[in-house]
TORPAZA-773869 format. One line per 8 residues: number of its first residue (from 1); for each residue x, y, z of C-alpha. Coordinates in Angstrom, 3 decimals. Each point is the difference from the previous one (the first is absolute). Layout:
REM TORPAZA-773869
NUM = X,Y,Z | ...
//
This chain:
REM TORPAZA-773869
1 = -51.794,-54.879,-66.493 | -0.394,-2.248,3.041 | 1.990,1.104,3.016 | 2.316,-2.726,1.276 | 0.183,0.821,3.711 | -3.550,0.745,1.108 | -0.456,-0.926,3.695 | 3.765,-0.200,0.642
9 = 1.181,1.845,3.111 | 3.584,1.206,-0.204 | 2.454,2.029,2.068 | 2.837,1.851,-1.755 | 2.591,1.677,2.224 | 1.747,3.129,-1.195 | -2.798,0.491,-2.501 | -0.252,3.792,-0.169
17 = 2.805,0.300,-2.566 | 2.423,-1.878,-2.228 | -0.306,-3.742,-0.545 | -2.605,-0.293,2.755 | -2.239,2.559,-1.678 | 0.344,-1.718,-3.386 | -0.891,-3.395,1.465 | -2.925,1.343,2.017
25 = -1.330,1.800,-3.064 | 0.166,-3.205,-2.054 | -1.722,-2.054,2.701 | -2.743,2.593,0.459 | -0.527,0.098,-3.734 | -0.824,-3.713,0.079 | -2.694,0.469,2.660 | 1.968,-0.879,3.129
33 = -0.604,1.686,3.320 | 3.401,1.431,0.952 | 1.261,1.364,3.310 | 2.466,2.737,-0.919 | 2.622,-0.037,2.712 | 2.524,2.767,0.607 | 1.090,2.288,2.776 | -2.736,2.496,0.916
41 = -0.051,3.201,-2.020 | -1.752,1.977,-2.709 | 1.464,-2.039,-2.863 | -1.671,-3.178,1.268 | -3.380,1.721,0.224 | 0.414,1.632,-3.413 | 0.717,-3.205,-1.892 | -2.838,-1.872,1.711
49 = -2.454,2.818,-0.694 | 1.075,-0.013,-3.657 | -0.626,-3.746,-0.333 | -3.314,0.185,1.798 | -1.021,2.833,-2.303 | 0.543,-2.435,-2.881 | -2.357,-2.494,1.631 | 2.754,-2.309,1.263
57 = 0.016,-1.764,3.374 | 2.984,1.533,1.785 | 0.283,0.727,3.707 | 2.753,1.921,1.759 | 1.754,-2.116,2.614 | 2.630,2.144,1.753 | 2.777,-2.261,1.205 | 3.652,0.233,0.999
65 = 1.512,-3.370,-0.899 | 2.755,0.530,2.582 | -2.519,0.052,2.847 | -1.590,-3.201,1.310 | -2.742,2.082,1.623 | -0.824,1.789,-3.251 | -0.029,-3.227,-2.040 | -2.129,-1.774,2.616
73 = -2.556,2.818,-0.093 | -0.147,-0.276,-3.785 | -0.420,-3.791,0.197 | -2.796,0.376,2.522 | -1.760,2.551,-2.218 | 0.122,-2.425,-2.944 | -1.264,-2.858,2.150 | -2.907,2.065,1.356
81 = -1.084,1.782,-3.183 | 0.913,-2.513,-2.701 | -0.055,-3.259,1.949 | 3.188,-1.219,-1.658 | 2.505,0.550,-2.761 | 1.094,-1.808,-3.170 | 3.394,1.554,-0.678 | 2.665,2.089,1.705
89 = 2.467,1.814,-2.263 | 3.118,0.959,1.959 | 1.369,2.989,-1.873 | 0.599,2.866,2.469 | 3.584,1.145,-0.060 | 2.418,2.881,-0.225 | 2.907,0.244,-2.417 | 3.599,1.119,-0.151
97 = -1.075,3.640,-0.277 | -0.696,-0.099,3.751 | 3.661,-0.904,0.617 | 1.804,1.765,-2.846 | -1.977,2.330,-2.305 | 2.749,-0.325,-2.626 | 0.307,-3.788,0.192 | -0.027,-0.431,-3.785
105 = 2.590,2.641,-0.890 | 2.102,-0.123,3.188 | -0.404,-3.379,1.744 | 1.394,-0.185,3.532 | 1.779,-3.028,1.481 | -1.782,-1.868,2.780 | 2.348,1.428,2.669 | -1.290,3.513,-0.688
113 = -3.632,-0.984,0.631 | -1.290,1.289,3.340 | -1.228,-2.737,2.330 | -3.328,1.726,0.607 | -0.610,0.222,-3.769 | 0.827,-3.685,-0.366 | -2.390,-0.964,2.793 | -2.827,2.184,-1.288
121 = 0.098,-1.545,-3.464 | 0.299,-3.574,1.281 | -2.837,0.622,2.475 | -2.251,1.066,-2.879 | 1.056,-2.265,-2.870 | 0.732,-3.258,1.840 | -1.380,0.123,3.525 | -3.143,1.590,-1.434
129 = -0.573,-2.998,-2.270 | 0.465,-2.297,3.003 | -2.376,1.940,2.267 | -2.756,0.261,-2.607 | 0.334,-3.678,-0.938 | 0.095,-1.190,3.609 | -3.053,1.982,1.081 | -2.201,-0.394,-3.088
137 = 0.643,-3.733,-0.332 | -2.501,-0.520,2.831 | -2.807,0.868,-2.441 | 1.293,-2.617,-2.437 | 0.455,-2.657,2.668 | -3.577,0.515,1.157 | -1.251,-0.489,-3.566 | 2.462,-2.795,-0.909
145 = 0.942,1.980,-3.091 | 1.628,3.229,-1.106 | 2.795,1.452,-2.088 | 3.063,2.158,0.510 | 1.838,1.765,-2.812 | 3.286,1.566,1.081 | 1.486,2.650,-2.291 | 3.737,-0.216,-0.555
153 = 2.642,1.000,-2.562 | 2.740,-1.293,-2.295 | 2.775,-2.038,1.587 | 2.542,2.230,-1.783 | -1.320,3.042,1.835 | 0.202,-1.762,3.365 | 3.793,-0.160,-0.289 | 0.590,3.214,-1.929
161 = 2.732,2.370,1.123 | -1.351,2.714,2.275 | -3.318,-1.776,0.687 | 0.287,-0.524,3.757 | -2.473,-0.360,1.625 | -2.601,-0.283,-2.792 | 1.611,-3.051,-1.578 | 0.251,-1.949,3.266
169 = -3.584,0.935,0.895 | -1.377,-1.578,-3.166 | 2.351,-2.991,0.213 | -1.344,-0.573,3.502 | -3.564,0.286,-1.277 | 0.737,-2.728,-2.548 | 1.336,-2.317,2.689 | -3.021,0.814,2.167
177 = -2.298,-0.807,-2.925 | 1.666,-3.363,-0.595 | -0.383,-0.987,3.649 | -3.581,1.259,0.127 | -0.750,-2.174,-3.032 | 1.126,-3.151,1.794 | -1.513,0.916,3.366 | -3.406,0.551,-1.634
185 = 0.091,-2.603,-2.784 | -2.080,-2.576,1.887 | -2.443,2.558,1.419 | -1.775,1.031,-3.211 | 1.861,3.316,-0.186 | 2.156,0.961,-2.982 | 2.988,2.332,-0.203 | 1.416,1.410,-3.217
193 = 2.493,2.704,-0.904 | -0.473,2.631,-2.693 | 2.540,2.485,-1.309 | -0.036,2.494,-2.876 | 3.122,-1.305,-1.729 | 1.827,3.312,-0.196 | 0.048,3.537,1.321 | -3.466,1.540,-0.041
201 = -1.100,3.599,-0.335 | -1.097,0.624,3.592 | 0.803,2.412,2.801 | 2.988,-2.144,0.949 | 1.847,1.388,-3.037 | 1.657,3.389,0.642 | -1.595,2.977,-1.727 | 3.442,0.937,-1.341
209 = 0.099,-3.049,-2.299 | 0.178,1.243,-3.609 | -3.070,-0.451,-2.177 | 2.069,-2.118,-2.392 | 0.468,-2.500,2.827 | -3.476,0.320,1.473 | -1.700,-0.859,-3.275 | 1.773,-3.380,0.044
217 = -1.451,-0.937,3.399 | -2.809,-2.520,0.286 | -3.490,1.329,0.630 | -1.448,-1.076,3.369 | -2.930,-1.407,-1.994 | 2.257,-2.928,-0.928 | -1.252,-1.504,3.279 | -3.672,0.102,-1.014
225 = -0.582,-3.293,-1.813 | 2.159,-2.161,2.306 | -1.688,1.298,3.169 | -3.464,-0.452,-1.535 | 0.912,-3.597,-0.800 | 1.389,-0.680,3.480 | -3.242,1.305,1.519 | -2.215,-2.017,-2.333
233 = -1.487,-3.479,0.198 | 2.417,-1.061,-2.747 | 2.892,0.242,2.492 | -1.591,-2.447,2.457 | 2.704,-2.158,1.584 | 2.963,1.775,-1.605 | 2.676,0.611,2.610 | 3.739,0.558,0.268
241 = 0.242,1.834,-3.336 | 2.251,2.992,-0.690 | -1.656,1.831,-2.880 | 1.751,2.710,-2.012 | -2.693,2.346,-1.295 | 2.030,1.070,-3.031 | 0.149,-3.693,-1.015 | -3.659,-0.667,0.784
249 = -0.986,-1.405,-3.371 | 2.949,-2.405,0.072 | -0.945,-1.180,3.515 | -3.576,-0.625,-1.118 | 1.112,-2.086,-2.980 | 2.432,-2.032,2.097 | -2.745,-0.809,2.508 | -2.716,-0.747,-2.519
257 = -2.222,3.049,0.530
//
């Protein structure tokens, strides 16, 4: 079978686990060269070594999306070693477990959320998207082309009881994505949003969740076909879309693919 993404150069943030891992795995499987971005640590090296052992083109790119210095170093590495980039997937984030480990069974009102916990999550999930997009866009501007895909979530979850600050972080990322779309529309750079379409079986779900509930969660692999499409030549010129992975086949039919 012909691989669909040969010669594509892609960065996926938060790619050592969860949705990021599933998307990176799908992109690598189609022949793309993928920079696997995550905070430094053994897990990042392990997943990259596993992919490389399978003959895939993965490189470890340690990066803290909250740090302009760290993101700039990563951008400069890409520019020097790859000479450019085709796609940035903004995915790195932390979930409600970092604020309230029992957020599903015992949600807390916003006024019980510690300010430092609020800031830490917003710095990662929203400011991180901004920093990565602001710094890496220079590669796209130099080439007069490029693509961003920003990972988000259901609108219902954004306003769900007990979901401060995770809900506001993803709502902010959606607003950021919409503005990025318009700011970049006339510059040859596209911006699209992608979300699973429901709770997914990742590390953001508490380990205490019963198996009867866990088996109903979406697999992270639901993101595979949509992200492959958004990285492919078939998605040329598509911008401003909000694609629900669980409804992927319906989206394709509606858009004539």
